[in-house]
N, C-alpha and C positions, 0 to 999 in steps of 0.2 A: 222541401224544395222551396227556395225563395223565388220571388218574382220581382222584377223591376218594371215599374210603370212610370213614365215621365220622370226618370231619374230618381224615383223614390223606391226604397227597398221595402217589400212586403214579405211577411212570413205566414204560413198556414195558422189558422186559429188554434189548432191542436198544440203547435209549438209555443204560441203565445200564452196559452193557458198553462202549460208546464212552467214557463218562465215566470208567470205571474202567480203561480201556485193557486190557481182557480180552475173553473170549468169553462169549456167552450161555450156553454150557454151564457155565462156571464159576459164573455167577450162579445157574443152576438148582441146582447142587451146594450153594451157600451156602444156598439156600432149603430144600433137602431136609434139610440138616444143622441146620436151625433156627438158623443163624447170621445170617440176614437174613430179614426179614418179606416175604413175597410172597403173591400170590394169582393164580388163574387166572380170567379173565372172558371168556366166549365164545371159549374156545380160545387166548387170548392171555395170556401171563404178565406180571405187573407186580411191581415191587418198591417198597418204601417209599423215597421220595426222600431223606428226611432221613438215612437210613443210608449213603448213597453215600460221603460224605467219609471216614467212619471205616473203611470197607472198602477204599477205593481204595489206601491205604497198605499194607494187608495183602496185597492181590493183587499190587501192584507189587513189594513186598519179597520175597515168597516164594510164587510161583505153586504150588509143591508143597503148600502149606498148604491150598489149596482145590481142588487137582487131583482127578481121578477116581481116582488111585492104581492105574490099570490097569497090567497087566504088559506091555502092548504096546510100551512105550518109544518110540512113534512121535514123540511130542512135537508132533504135529499139533494137538492140542487144548490144548496148554500143560500137560497133566497128566502126560505121560510122563516117564521118568527120563532 
């Protein structure tokens, strides 16, 4: 389900993660770092749809750039070393 806020189209982070070939956690990290515009509505997170193409290449080229930088090194979320 997409969402329109102030004439801007938003999509759920699950959909954005599929399009970007990454995880919803990495999308949330992008939002937290103010690298991608997002909002929470009724407990669901959404991201600005127009930003997806520019971030898709970033995520695919270097997952560490948007990873959580945790020291666990598990790699399960795509952010470990």
